C-alpha positions as CSV (number, residue, x, y, z in Angstrom):
1,M,281.1,-40.4,163.5
2,K,284.3,-38.6,162.7
3,E,284.6,-40.5,159.4
4,E,281.0,-39.6,158.5
5,L,281.7,-35.9,159.2
6,A,284.8,-36.1,157.0
7,N,282.8,-37.7,154.2
8,L,280.1,-35.0,154.5
9,A,282.8,-32.3,154.4
10,R,284.3,-33.8,151.2
11,T,280.9,-33.9,149.6
12,F,280.3,-30.2,150.3
13,E,283.8,-29.4,149.1
14,A,283.1,-31.2,145.8
15,L,279.7,-29.6,145.4
16,G,280.9,-26.0,146.2
17,P,282.3,-25.2,142.8
18,I,279.3,-26.8,141.0
19,V,276.8,-24.8,143.0
20,G,278.9,-21.6,142.7
21,N,279.1,-21.9,138.9
22,A,275.3,-22.5,138.7
23,V,274.6,-19.4,140.8
24,K,277.1,-17.2,138.8
25,S,275.8,-18.3,135.4
26,G,272.1,-18.0,136.5
27,Q,271.5,-21.6,135.6
28,L,270.3,-22.4,139.1
29,F,267.2,-20.3,138.6
30,K,266.9,-20.4,134.8
31,P,268.0,-23.9,133.7
32,R,269.2,-24.3,130.1
33,C,266.5,-26.7,129.0
34,E,263.0,-26.6,127.7
35,L,260.1,-28.5,129.3
36,T,257.2,-29.6,127.1
37,E,253.8,-30.8,128.1
38,P,253.1,-34.6,128.1
39,D,251.7,-36.0,124.9
40,P,247.9,-36.5,125.4
41,D,248.2,-40.1,124.3
42,V,250.6,-41.1,127.0
43,F,249.0,-43.2,129.8
44,C,251.0,-43.0,133.1
45,E,251.0,-45.7,135.7
46,Y,253.0,-44.7,138.8
47,D,254.5,-46.9,141.5
48,V,253.8,-50.2,139.9
49,R,255.2,-52.8,142.3
50,I,257.4,-55.5,140.7
51,P,258.0,-58.5,142.9
52,M,261.6,-59.8,143.1
53,S,262.6,-63.4,143.9
54,D,264.1,-62.4,147.2
55,G,260.7,-61.4,148.6
56,F,260.8,-57.7,148.2
57,S,259.4,-55.4,145.5
58,V,260.8,-52.6,143.3
59,T,258.7,-49.9,141.9
60,A,258.4,-48.5,138.4
61,N,256.6,-45.8,136.5
62,I,255.2,-47.1,133.3
63,F,254.3,-45.0,130.3
64,R,252.4,-46.3,127.3
65,S,250.0,-45.3,124.6
66,K,246.4,-45.0,125.7
67,T,245.4,-46.1,122.2
68,S,247.5,-49.3,122.2
69,A,246.3,-50.1,125.7
70,Q,242.7,-49.8,124.6
71,D,243.4,-52.0,121.6
72,D,245.3,-54.6,123.7
73,E,248.3,-54.1,121.4
74,Q,251.6,-55.5,122.5
75,V,254.5,-53.0,122.2
76,P,258.2,-53.3,122.8
77,V,259.6,-51.7,126.0
78,V,262.4,-49.3,126.7
79,M,263.5,-49.9,130.3
80,C,265.8,-48.0,132.6
81,A,266.7,-48.9,136.2
82,H,268.6,-46.4,138.4
83,P,269.1,-45.1,141.9
84,Y,267.5,-41.7,141.1
85,D,264.0,-41.2,142.4
86,N,261.7,-41.5,139.4
87,H,259.1,-39.3,141.2
88,L,261.3,-36.2,140.7
89,T,259.5,-34.9,137.6
90,P,257.9,-31.6,136.8
91,A,254.6,-33.4,136.0
92,L,254.4,-34.7,139.6
93,K,255.5,-31.2,140.9
94,K,258.4,-32.8,142.8
95,T,261.2,-30.7,141.3
96,P,262.7,-27.4,142.4
97,L,260.3,-24.6,141.7
98,R,258.2,-27.2,139.9
99,G,260.5,-26.8,136.9
100,A,263.5,-28.7,135.6
101,P,265.1,-31.4,137.8
102,Q,267.9,-30.1,140.0
103,Q,270.6,-31.7,137.8
104,Y,269.7,-29.3,135.0
105,R,270.1,-26.5,137.4
106,L,273.6,-27.6,138.5
107,I,275.3,-29.4,135.6
108,P,276.2,-27.2,132.6
109,Q,274.3,-28.3,129.5
110,A,275.5,-28.0,125.9
111,G,272.8,-26.3,123.9
112,K,269.2,-26.4,125.3
113,P,267.9,-29.9,125.7
114,V,264.2,-30.4,125.3
115,F,262.3,-33.0,127.3
116,S,258.7,-33.6,128.6
117,K,257.5,-32.9,132.1
118,L,257.2,-36.7,132.6
119,T,260.9,-37.3,132.3
120,S,263.0,-37.9,135.4
121,W,266.8,-37.6,135.5
122,E,268.7,-40.0,133.2
123,S,265.5,-41.7,131.9
124,P,263.9,-42.0,128.5
125,D,261.4,-39.3,127.6
126,P,257.9,-40.8,127.2
127,N,257.1,-38.0,124.7
128,F,259.7,-39.4,122.3
129,W,259.3,-43.2,122.8
130,V,255.5,-43.7,123.3
131,P,254.5,-42.0,120.0
132,A,257.1,-44.1,118.3
133,G,255.3,-47.3,119.4
134,Y,257.2,-48.2,122.7
135,A,256.3,-48.4,126.3
136,I,258.7,-46.9,129.0
137,V,259.5,-48.7,132.2
138,N,261.4,-46.3,134.6
139,M,262.4,-48.4,137.6
140,N,263.9,-47.5,140.9
141,L,266.7,-49.9,141.9
142,P,266.3,-51.9,145.1
143,G,266.7,-49.7,148.2
144,Y,266.2,-46.4,146.3
145,A,263.2,-44.0,146.4
146,N,260.2,-46.3,147.3
147,S,261.7,-49.6,146.1
148,D,262.2,-52.2,148.8
149,G,265.3,-54.3,149.3
150,P,269.0,-53.5,150.0
151,P,270.6,-50.7,148.0
152,S,273.7,-51.8,146.1
153,A,274.2,-49.5,143.2
154,F,277.1,-47.7,144.7
155,S,278.6,-50.6,146.7
156,G,280.9,-53.5,145.8
157,N,277.9,-55.8,145.7
158,R,276.2,-56.6,142.4
159,S,272.6,-55.5,142.3
160,R,270.2,-58.4,142.8
161,V,268.3,-57.3,139.8
162,N,271.2,-58.6,137.6
163,R,270.4,-62.2,138.4
164,P,268.7,-64.1,135.6
165,Q,265.6,-65.0,137.7
166,D,265.1,-61.2,138.4
167,V,265.2,-60.0,134.8
168,V,262.0,-58.1,134.2
169,V,260.5,-59.0,130.8
170,C,257.9,-56.6,129.7
171,A,255.5,-56.6,126.8
172,F,252.3,-54.6,127.3
173,A,249.0,-55.6,125.9
């Protein structure tokens, strides 16, 4: 318990200057980024369960073209897998003040990045990739957000997703 409290104190100590700077600069309430509406051709599938060989499932949000889906066209996939909750998007109204993700409120940005309301932190923007002919698979790593399994992204253990039998190969038709 004492060690947990010490870790929590170190976390607050580390975050203090970041939050302080965000408040002073006004970035906390007016993030330096621009949100755009989703492209009308983007088809969104949320919380698609992907079974893993160890008996648990991970979840992914999948974005692809409505047009290519109707035509049964196969398209290449851009995939990301991360420990950040892929539900934290302005489109799902799960971000602070229903605007930019909290990272854009805390971390200084060079310039003014532009991304769609479908984009979660450190993931590809469907508004860029889907019109270019790709599908996006934005996956929560095991143990994070609503994916099952043991979390291992920040431990000494390698993620189970890295094993050859767990590689997710995607081509959408």
